[in-house]
TORVEX-99256 format. One record per residue: residue number from 1; x, y, z of N, C-alpha, C in turn; residue in one letter. Coordinates in Angstrom, 3 decimals, always signed. Each point is the difference from the previous one (the first is absolute). Last residue first. Layout:
N
{i = NUM; n.east = X; n.north = Y; n.up = Z; ca.east = X; ca.north = Y; ca.up = Z; c.east = X; c.north = Y; c.up = Z; aa = a}
...
***
This chain:
85
{i = 85; n.east = -4.448; n.north = +94.437; n.up = -33.441; ca.east = -0.462; ca.north = -0.775; ca.up = -1.031; c.east = -1.413; c.north = +0.693; c.up = -0.724; aa = t}
{i = 84; n.east = +2.904; n.north = +2.475; n.up = +2.851; ca.east = +0.828; ca.north = -1.100; ca.up = -0.529; c.east = -0.841; c.north = -0.803; c.up = -0.848; aa = v}
{i = 83; n.east = -2.021; n.north = +3.509; n.up = +2.738; ca.east = +0.737; ca.north = +0.400; ca.up = -1.289; c.east = +1.010; c.north = -0.950; c.up = -0.579; aa = p}
{i = 82; n.east = -4.827; n.north = -0.724; n.up = +2.372; ca.east = +1.344; ca.north = -0.223; ca.up = +0.127; c.east = +0.895; c.north = +0.376; c.up = -1.152; aa = d}
{i = 81; n.east = -4.762; n.north = +2.268; n.up = +1.583; ca.east = +0.708; ca.north = -0.887; ca.up = -0.845; c.east = +1.307; c.north = -0.139; c.up = +0.232; aa = v}
{i = 80; n.east = -3.327; n.north = +1.261; n.up = +4.019; ca.east = +0.763; ca.north = +0.447; ca.up = -1.353; c.east = +0.329; c.north = -0.926; c.up = -0.899; aa = w}
{i = 79; n.east = -2.486; n.north = +1.171; n.up = +5.350; ca.east = +0.118; ca.north = -1.002; ca.up = -1.058; c.east = +0.489; c.north = +0.908; c.up = -1.151; aa = d}
{i = 78; n.east = +0.874; n.north = +0.618; n.up = +5.550; ca.east = -0.873; ca.north = +0.398; ca.up = -1.239; c.east = +0.076; c.north = -0.907; c.up = -0.968; aa = f}
{i = 77; n.east = +1.005; n.north = +0.577; n.up = +5.781; ca.east = +0.235; ca.north = -0.539; ca.up = -1.216; c.east = -0.692; c.north = +0.557; c.up = -1.116; aa = p}
{i = 76; n.east = +1.160; n.north = +2.847; n.up = +4.501; ca.east = -1.109; ca.north = -1.026; ca.up = -0.521; c.east = +0.445; c.north = -0.668; c.up = -1.369; aa = l}
{i = 75; n.east = +2.245; n.north = +3.784; n.up = +2.742; ca.east = +0.519; ca.north = -1.177; ca.up = +0.435; c.east = -0.817; c.north = -1.241; c.up = -0.795; aa = v}
{i = 74; n.east = -0.457; n.north = +5.213; n.up = +0.050; ca.east = +1.370; ca.north = -0.258; ca.up = -0.065; c.east = +0.370; c.north = -1.696; c.up = +0.123; aa = d}
{i = 73; n.east = -4.560; n.north = +1.737; n.up = -0.522; ca.east = +0.540; ca.north = +0.240; ca.up = +1.031; c.east = +1.343; c.north = -0.158; c.up = +0.333; aa = q}
{i = 72; n.east = -2.583; n.north = -0.445; n.up = -4.111; ca.east = +0.683; ca.north = -1.098; ca.up = +0.674; c.east = +0.245; c.north = +0.201; c.up = +1.272; aa = l}
{i = 71; n.east = -2.483; n.north = +3.435; n.up = -2.357; ca.east = -0.672; ca.north = -1.381; ca.up = -0.259; c.east = +0.795; c.north = -1.116; c.up = +0.668; aa = t}
{i = 70; n.east = +1.778; n.north = +4.418; n.up = +0.803; ca.east = -1.259; ca.north = -0.221; ca.up = +0.309; c.east = -0.730; c.north = -1.251; c.up = -0.030; aa = t}
{i = 69; n.east = +4.794; n.north = +0.811; n.up = -1.106; ca.east = -0.500; ca.north = +0.646; ca.up = +1.254; c.east = -1.357; c.north = -0.176; c.up = +0.494; aa = e}
{i = 68; n.east = +1.576; n.north = -1.492; n.up = -4.405; ca.east = +0.860; ca.north = -0.660; ca.up = +1.074; c.east = -0.535; c.north = +0.506; c.up = +1.431; aa = v}
{i = 67; n.east = -2.074; n.north = +2.030; n.up = -3.775; ca.east = -0.299; ca.north = -1.457; ca.up = -0.093; c.east = +0.684; c.north = -0.889; c.up = +0.972; aa = f}
{i = 66; n.east = +0.917; n.north = +4.805; n.up = -0.500; ca.east = -1.180; ca.north = -0.299; ca.up = +0.471; c.east = -0.419; c.north = -1.540; c.up = +0.075; aa = t}
{i = 65; n.east = +3.990; n.north = +1.099; n.up = -2.136; ca.east = +0.156; ca.north = +0.240; ca.up = +1.350; c.east = -1.358; c.north = -0.056; c.up = +0.782; aa = r}
{i = 64; n.east = +0.328; n.north = -0.580; n.up = -4.508; ca.east = +0.451; ca.north = -1.185; ca.up = +0.576; c.east = -0.040; c.north = +0.290; c.up = +1.333; aa = l}
{i = 63; n.east = -1.510; n.north = +3.427; n.up = -2.517; ca.east = -1.128; ca.north = -1.055; ca.up = -0.050; c.east = +0.689; c.north = -1.220; c.up = +0.787; aa = t}
{i = 62; n.east = +2.695; n.north = +3.768; n.up = -0.722; ca.east = -1.003; ca.north = +0.230; ca.up = +0.828; c.east = -0.978; c.north = -1.171; c.up = +0.076; aa = q}
{i = 61; n.east = +3.025; n.north = -0.156; n.up = -3.263; ca.east = +0.950; ca.north = -0.223; ca.up = +1.314; c.east = -0.957; c.north = +0.247; c.up = +1.006; aa = v}
{i = 60; n.east = -1.598; n.north = +0.618; n.up = -4.333; ca.east = +0.078; ca.north = -1.146; ca.up = +0.459; c.east = +0.655; c.north = -0.391; c.up = +1.047; aa = q}
{i = 59; n.east = -0.112; n.north = +4.524; n.up = -1.760; ca.east = -1.445; ca.north = -0.424; ca.up = +0.658; c.east = +0.114; c.north = -1.542; c.up = +0.435; aa = d}
{i = 58; n.east = +4.051; n.north = +1.745; n.up = -1.666; ca.east = -0.296; ca.north = +0.310; ca.up = +1.127; c.east = -1.374; c.north = -0.109; c.up = +0.573; aa = g}
{i = 57; n.east = +2.218; n.north = -3.536; n.up = -3.340; ca.east = +0.020; ca.north = +1.507; ca.up = +0.021; c.east = -0.363; c.north = +0.441; c.up = +1.211; aa = d}
{i = 56; n.east = +2.260; n.north = -4.905; n.up = -1.118; ca.east = -1.047; ca.north = +0.869; ca.up = +0.315; c.east = +0.263; c.north = +1.556; c.up = -0.191; aa = l}
{i = 55; n.east = +2.080; n.north = -5.607; n.up = -0.421; ca.east = +0.063; ca.north = +1.227; ca.up = -0.735; c.east = -1.381; c.north = +0.927; c.up = +0.245; aa = s}
{i = 54; n.east = +2.257; n.north = -4.383; n.up = +2.770; ca.east = -0.948; ca.north = +0.626; ca.up = -0.585; c.east = -0.049; c.north = +1.339; c.up = -0.551; aa = v}
{i = 53; n.east = +2.977; n.north = -4.949; n.up = +1.911; ca.east = -0.042; ca.north = +1.531; ca.up = -0.345; c.east = -1.486; c.north = +0.340; c.up = -0.674; aa = s}
{i = 52; n.east = +1.924; n.north = -4.338; n.up = +3.657; ca.east = -0.203; ca.north = +0.451; ca.up = -1.320; c.east = -0.066; c.north = +1.577; c.up = -0.331; aa = t}
{i = 51; n.east = +0.599; n.north = -4.764; n.up = +3.443; ca.east = +0.556; ca.north = +1.214; ca.up = -0.194; c.east = -0.271; c.north = +0.432; c.up = -1.519; aa = t}
{i = 50; n.east = -2.235; n.north = -3.756; n.up = +3.764; ca.east = +0.302; ca.north = +0.422; ca.up = -1.347; c.east = +0.718; c.north = +1.331; c.up = +0.088; aa = f}
{i = 49; n.east = -0.599; n.north = -4.882; n.up = +3.098; ca.east = +0.448; ca.north = +1.446; ca.up = +0.051; c.east = +0.128; c.north = +0.447; c.up = -1.512; aa = k}
{i = 48; n.east = -3.080; n.north = -4.309; n.up = +2.236; ca.east = +0.953; ca.north = +0.515; ca.up = -0.897; c.east = +0.145; c.north = +1.539; c.up = +0.269; aa = d}
{i = 47; n.east = -1.355; n.north = -3.888; n.up = +3.707; ca.east = -0.353; ca.north = +0.951; ca.up = -1.138; c.east = +0.866; c.north = +0.604; c.up = -0.880; aa = p}
{i = 46; n.east = -0.581; n.north = -5.096; n.up = +2.279; ca.east = +0.784; ca.north = +1.310; ca.up = +0.200; c.east = -0.440; c.north = +0.968; c.up = -1.185; aa = v}
{i = 45; n.east = -1.714; n.north = -5.011; n.up = +2.868; ca.east = -0.053; ca.north = +1.045; ca.up = -1.275; c.east = +0.730; c.north = +1.091; c.up = +0.436; aa = w}
{i = 44; n.east = -0.413; n.north = -3.677; n.up = +2.866; ca.east = -0.080; ca.north = -0.642; ca.up = -1.199; c.east = -0.426; c.north = +0.865; c.up = -1.288; aa = t}
{i = 43; n.east = +3.834; n.north = +0.526; n.up = +4.394; ca.east = -1.604; ca.north = +0.203; ca.up = -0.268; c.east = -0.186; c.north = -0.840; c.up = -1.412; aa = t}
{i = 42; n.east = +4.355; n.north = -0.453; n.up = +1.835; ca.east = -0.526; ca.north = +0.936; ca.up = +0.971; c.east = -1.595; c.north = +0.242; c.up = +0.038; aa = r}
{i = 41; n.east = +2.954; n.north = -4.342; n.up = -1.674; ca.east = -0.396; ca.north = +1.315; ca.up = -0.221; c.east = -0.586; c.north = +0.629; c.up = +1.114; aa = r}
{i = 40; n.east = +4.421; n.north = -3.059; n.up = +0.542; ca.east = -1.493; ca.north = +0.055; ca.up = -0.079; c.east = -0.518; c.north = +1.137; c.up = -0.526; aa = r}
{i = 39; n.east = +4.716; n.north = -3.029; n.up = +1.378; ca.east = -0.431; ca.north = +1.072; ca.up = -0.853; c.east = -1.280; c.north = -0.208; c.up = +0.187; aa = r}
{i = 38; n.east = +4.329; n.north = -1.571; n.up = +3.085; ca.east = -1.378; ca.north = -0.410; ca.up = -0.329; c.east = -0.547; c.north = +1.329; c.up = -0.722; aa = k}
{i = 37; n.east = +5.413; n.north = -1.843; n.up = +0.424; ca.east = -1.002; ca.north = +1.007; ca.up = +0.539; c.east = -1.521; c.north = -0.403; c.up = -0.566; aa = s}
{i = 36; n.east = +3.815; n.north = -4.048; n.up = +0.585; ca.east = -0.301; ca.north = +1.418; ca.up = -0.914; c.east = -1.050; c.north = +0.917; c.up = +0.835; aa = p}
{i = 35; n.east = +2.508; n.north = -3.428; n.up = +3.359; ca.east = -0.449; ca.north = -0.057; ca.up = -1.247; c.east = -0.154; c.north = +1.364; c.up = -0.711; aa = g}
{i = 34; n.east = -0.407; n.north = -0.213; n.up = +5.010; ca.east = +0.740; ca.north = -0.932; ca.up = -0.698; c.east = -0.577; c.north = +0.169; c.up = -1.284; aa = a}
{i = 33; n.east = -1.809; n.north = +2.740; n.up = +2.937; ca.east = +1.341; ca.north = -0.188; ca.up = +0.818; c.east = +0.934; c.north = -0.930; c.up = -0.842; aa = e}
{i = 32; n.east = -2.849; n.north = +3.599; n.up = -2.543; ca.east = -0.240; ca.north = -1.162; ca.up = +0.736; c.east = +1.110; c.north = -0.355; c.up = +0.681; aa = m}
{i = 31; n.east = -2.225; n.north = +4.604; n.up = -2.361; ca.east = +1.220; ca.north = -0.897; ca.up = +0.285; c.east = -0.368; c.north = -1.062; c.up = +0.911; aa = s}
{i = 30; n.east = -3.224; n.north = +2.721; n.up = -3.808; ca.east = +0.231; ca.north = -0.045; ca.up = +1.314; c.east = +1.271; c.north = -1.097; c.up = +0.324; aa = t}
{i = 29; n.east = -2.704; n.north = +3.404; n.up = -3.645; ca.east = +1.055; ca.north = -0.861; ca.up = +0.060; c.east = +0.331; c.north = +0.018; c.up = +1.437; aa = t}
{i = 28; n.east = -4.120; n.north = +1.661; n.up = -3.579; ca.east = +0.528; ca.north = +0.120; ca.up = +1.222; c.east = +0.995; c.north = -1.081; c.up = +0.094; aa = i}
{i = 27; n.east = -2.554; n.north = +2.303; n.up = -4.165; ca.east = +0.646; ca.north = -0.789; ca.up = +0.544; c.east = +0.555; c.north = +0.054; c.up = +1.215; aa = v}
{i = 26; n.east = -2.011; n.north = +3.088; n.up = -3.480; ca.east = -1.054; ca.north = -0.741; ca.up = +0.592; c.east = +0.615; c.north = -1.227; c.up = +0.620; aa = n}
{i = 25; n.east = +1.308; n.north = +5.389; n.up = -1.190; ca.east = +0.537; ca.north = -1.158; ca.up = -0.179; c.east = -0.930; c.north = -1.249; c.up = +0.897; aa = d}
{i = 24; n.east = -2.096; n.north = +4.769; n.up = -2.006; ca.east = +1.035; ca.north = -0.535; ca.up = +1.109; c.east = +0.354; c.north = -1.443; c.up = -0.412; aa = f}
{i = 23; n.east = -2.741; n.north = +2.490; n.up = -3.070; ca.east = +0.116; ca.north = +0.914; ca.up = +0.908; c.east = +1.108; c.north = -0.442; c.up = +1.274; aa = a}
{i = 22; n.east = +0.192; n.north = -1.548; n.up = -5.382; ca.east = -0.598; ca.north = -0.270; ca.up = +1.412; c.east = +0.415; c.north = +1.002; c.up = +0.880; aa = p}
{i = 21; n.east = -0.261; n.north = +1.618; n.up = -5.033; ca.east = +1.001; ca.north = -1.037; ca.up = +0.865; c.east = -0.855; c.north = -0.106; c.up = +1.414; aa = e}
{i = 20; n.east = -0.083; n.north = +2.642; n.up = -5.485; ca.east = -0.628; ca.north = -0.615; ca.up = +1.092; c.east = +0.755; c.north = -0.733; c.up = +0.846; aa = v}
{i = 19; n.east = +0.434; n.north = +4.577; n.up = -3.239; ca.east = +0.818; ca.north = -1.095; ca.up = +0.507; c.east = -1.071; c.north = -0.723; c.up = +0.871; aa = t}
{i = 18; n.east = +0.320; n.north = +3.848; n.up = -4.292; ca.east = -0.776; ca.north = -0.666; ca.up = +1.099; c.east = +0.581; c.north = -1.310; c.up = +0.305; aa = t}
{i = 17; n.east = +1.671; n.north = +3.014; n.up = -3.466; ca.east = +0.418; ca.north = +0.199; ca.up = +1.283; c.east = -0.800; c.north = -0.550; c.up = +1.066; aa = g}
{i = 16; n.east = -2.225; n.north = +0.655; n.up = -4.584; ca.east = +1.292; ca.north = -0.099; ca.up = -0.064; c.east = +0.448; c.north = +0.624; c.up = +1.626; aa = s}
{i = 15; n.east = -4.585; n.north = -0.221; n.up = -1.143; ca.east = +0.589; ca.north = -1.285; ca.up = -0.048; c.east = +1.505; c.north = -0.111; c.up = +0.184; aa = s}
{i = 14; n.east = -3.576; n.north = +4.026; n.up = +1.875; ca.east = +1.011; ca.north = -0.357; ca.up = -1.076; c.east = +0.691; c.north = -1.395; c.up = +0.113; aa = l}
{i = 13; n.east = -5.125; n.north = +1.411; n.up = +1.987; ca.east = +1.412; ca.north = -0.127; ca.up = +0.469; c.east = +0.889; c.north = -0.305; c.up = -1.291; aa = p}
{i = 12; n.east = -4.827; n.north = +1.807; n.up = -0.971; ca.east = +0.714; ca.north = -0.936; ca.up = +0.778; c.east = +1.365; c.north = +0.107; c.up = +0.212; aa = p}
{i = 11; n.east = -3.334; n.north = +4.334; n.up = +0.141; ca.east = +0.757; ca.north = -0.842; ca.up = -1.026; c.east = +0.406; c.north = -1.250; c.up = +0.828; aa = p}
{i = 10; n.east = -4.199; n.north = +3.018; n.up = +1.729; ca.east = +1.435; ca.north = -0.127; ca.up = +0.082; c.east = +0.452; c.north = -1.078; c.up = -1.144; aa = l}
{i = 9; n.east = -4.820; n.north = +0.941; n.up = +1.017; ca.east = +0.835; ca.north = +1.354; ca.up = -0.791; c.east = +1.586; c.north = -0.163; c.up = +0.311; aa = t}
{i = 8; n.east = -2.862; n.north = -3.235; n.up = +1.989; ca.east = +0.118; ca.north = -0.225; ca.up = -1.807; c.east = +0.374; c.north = +1.111; c.up = -0.687; aa = s}
{i = 7; n.east = +1.195; n.north = -2.050; n.up = +5.251; ca.east = -0.984; ca.north = +0.954; ca.up = -0.723; c.east = +0.345; c.north = -0.038; c.up = -1.802; aa = p}
{i = 6; n.east = +0.450; n.north = -4.260; n.up = +3.223; ca.east = +1.054; ca.north = +1.306; ca.up = -0.399; c.east = -1.025; c.north = +0.802; c.up = -0.590; aa = w}
{i = 5; n.east = -2.673; n.north = -2.833; n.up = +3.248; ca.east = +0.749; ca.north = -0.060; ca.up = -1.057; c.east = +0.872; c.north = +1.224; c.up = -0.221; aa = a}
{i = 4; n.east = -2.236; n.north = -2.544; n.up = +4.663; ca.east = -0.027; ca.north = +1.130; ca.up = -0.872; c.east = +0.921; c.north = -0.271; c.up = -1.168; aa = p}
{i = 3; n.east = -2.086; n.north = -4.168; n.up = +2.512; ca.east = +1.075; ca.north = +1.062; ca.up = +0.041; c.east = -0.297; c.north = +1.280; c.up = -0.833; aa = n}
{i = 2; n.east = -4.133; n.north = -3.219; n.up = +2.102; ca.east = +1.147; ca.north = -0.076; ca.up = -0.955; c.east = +0.897; c.north = +1.168; c.up = +0.260; aa = s}
{i = 1; n.east = -3.404; n.north = -2.703; n.up = +3.328; ca.east = +0.416; ca.north = +1.293; ca.up = -0.424; c.east = +1.191; c.north = -0.220; c.up = -1.111; aa = m}
***
Protein backbone atom coordinates (compact mmCIF):
# COMPACT_ATOMS: atom_id res chain seq x y z
CA UNK A 1 0.00 0.00 0.00
CA UNK A 2 1.42 3.40 -0.95
CA UNK A 3 1.55 6.46 1.27
CA UNK A 4 -0.98 9.27 0.84
CA UNK A 5 0.37 12.26 -1.10
CA UNK A 6 0.53 15.93 -0.08
CA UNK A 7 -2.82 17.38 -1.26
CA UNK A 8 -2.53 18.97 -4.71
CA UNK A 9 -4.76 21.85 -3.54
CA UNK A 10 -2.09 22.94 -1.03
CA UNK A 11 0.97 24.96 -2.04
CA UNK A 12 4.44 23.46 -1.63
CA UNK A 13 6.50 24.44 1.43
CA UNK A 14 8.39 27.72 1.23
CA UNK A 15 12.05 27.13 0.40
CA UNK A 16 13.25 29.99 2.62
CA UNK A 17 13.62 28.98 6.23
CA UNK A 18 13.45 25.23 5.52
CA UNK A 19 15.88 23.20 7.59
CA UNK A 20 16.74 19.51 7.52
CA UNK A 21 18.57 17.74 10.33
CA UNK A 22 18.83 14.21 11.70
CA UNK A 23 15.95 13.38 14.05
CA UNK A 24 18.39 12.14 16.71
CA UNK A 25 22.07 11.57 17.42
CA UNK A 26 22.96 8.17 15.97
CA UNK A 27 26.08 7.53 18.07
CA UNK A 28 26.24 5.64 21.36
CA UNK A 29 29.30 6.15 23.56
CA UNK A 30 30.17 3.51 26.16
CA UNK A 31 32.85 3.99 28.82
CA UNK A 32 35.40 1.20 29.07
CA UNK A 33 37.27 0.08 32.20
CA UNK A 34 40.51 0.91 30.44
CA UNK A 35 41.34 2.90 27.32
CA UNK A 36 39.18 5.22 25.26
CA UNK A 37 35.40 5.09 25.16
CA UNK A 38 33.77 2.82 22.60
CA UNK A 39 31.61 4.60 19.98
CA UNK A 40 29.19 2.86 17.66
CA UNK A 41 26.18 3.53 15.48
CA UNK A 42 22.80 3.26 17.19
CA UNK A 43 20.95 2.29 13.99
CA UNK A 44 21.72 1.86 10.29
CA UNK A 45 19.30 4.63 9.28
CA UNK A 46 18.26 7.94 10.86
CA UNK A 47 15.13 9.76 9.68
CA UNK A 48 15.39 13.43 8.78
CA UNK A 49 13.48 16.10 10.68
CA UNK A 50 12.09 18.81 8.37
CA UNK A 51 11.14 22.24 9.66
CA UNK A 52 9.41 24.44 7.10
CA UNK A 53 6.63 26.97 6.54
CA UNK A 54 3.61 26.91 4.27
CA UNK A 55 1.56 30.00 3.39
CA UNK A 56 -2.15 29.07 3.52
CA UNK A 57 -5.49 30.83 3.29
CA UNK A 58 -8.48 29.82 5.46
CA UNK A 59 -9.76 27.08 3.15
CA UNK A 60 -6.27 25.63 2.78
CA UNK A 61 -5.84 25.52 6.57
CA UNK A 62 -8.98 23.39 6.78
CA UNK A 63 -7.69 21.14 3.97
CA UNK A 64 -4.42 20.66 5.87
CA UNK A 65 -6.23 19.88 9.13
CA UNK A 66 -8.43 17.30 7.39
CA UNK A 67 -5.38 15.76 5.70
CA UNK A 68 -3.48 15.45 9.01
CA UNK A 69 -6.37 14.37 11.24
CA UNK A 70 -8.35 12.16 8.85
CA UNK A 71 -6.02 10.93 6.13
CA UNK A 72 -2.85 10.65 8.22
CA UNK A 73 -4.66 9.95 11.50
CA UNK A 74 -2.06 12.31 13.06
CA UNK A 75 0.82 9.82 12.66
CA UNK A 76 0.97 8.14 9.23
CA UNK A 77 3.71 9.00 6.71
CA UNK A 78 2.94 10.80 3.47
CA UNK A 79 4.73 11.53 0.18
CA UNK A 80 5.67 15.02 -0.98
CA UNK A 81 8.32 16.82 -2.98
CA UNK A 82 11.48 17.50 -0.97
CA UNK A 83 11.53 21.30 -0.50
CA UNK A 84 15.35 21.37 -0.34
CA UNK A 85 16.07 19.55 -3.61
